[in-house]
N, C-alpha and C positions, 0 to 999 in steps of 0.2 A: 137886827133881833138884837136884841140884851143879853149880854154875857153876863152870868151871874157867877163869881170864880166859887164862892164858897159853896154854892151847891153842886157844883162842877167837881170838887174837891172830897166833897161825902160821897157823892157819886162813883165818883175814882175809885176811892177806898173800900166803899160795900162792894165795888162789883170785884175788886180785887181779891177781898176776902173772902168771895163767893166762891171767885174760881179755883182759889187756895182750898178751901174748903172742900170742894168738889174735886180735885186732885188727890189731896191729902184719905177721901174716903175710897179712890178709884184702886189708888196704892194699898189702905189696909183692908177693906172690905173686900175690893173685885179680886183681891191678889194681883194686879197688873202691875209691870216692872215700872221702878220711876219713870225714867226713859218714856217709855209710850205713853203713860197717863199725862206726861207732861207734851207731848208731842200733839196729843189728842185735844188737851184744852188750846193747845195753841191754835190747832184748825179749826177747833170751836169759835176760839175769839175772832180769828180772821175771817170768818163766813159770815159770825154777826155782826162784824165790822163793816164788810161788803154790804150786806142788805141794809143795815143801816144806813149806810152812806151812798147807798144805790150803784157803788162801784167809782162816784166819783172822788178826785182828790182834796183834802180839806185844805185851803189855804186863805191867807190873807189876816197872819196872824200878825198883830203889834211888833214892831221893831223892836222893843225892851224885851219880848219873850223870844225873839229869834236871837237877840245879840247874847242871853244867856250861853248858848252855847257856840257860839261864832265867835265873840271878842276873847282875846286872849289878853291875861292879862302877867305881867312879866315874862312876855312873849312865849309864856308854853301854858298858862292855865286859864280852864276857863271857869267860868262858874258853876258851869254842872259838875265837872271832874272837882272842884272846891267842894262842894255840897257832899260827894260823895266820900271824896276821904273824910272828910268832918263825921259823918253817918258812920262810916266804917270802926274811925276809932272810940266813937261814943258805943258804938255794938261790940 
């Protein structure tokens, strides 16, 4: 199976946006408390992920991808944490 990174990024952004829209509508239109709406969306997301993967764990990521969160630069900073800090400052 060939992995299309660009398509996966676009699909992830679209699914995340759709979930955020549904969450917002549950809060504003259905008058659900935000915590309950978020908990509901998390349960739906987990259920769909379980259906899509047939309950199997997804494995076999390339080493460069795993290293983004496991390799520590300056003995404390991973790439994922650095990206989070940069995006937090930008936003």
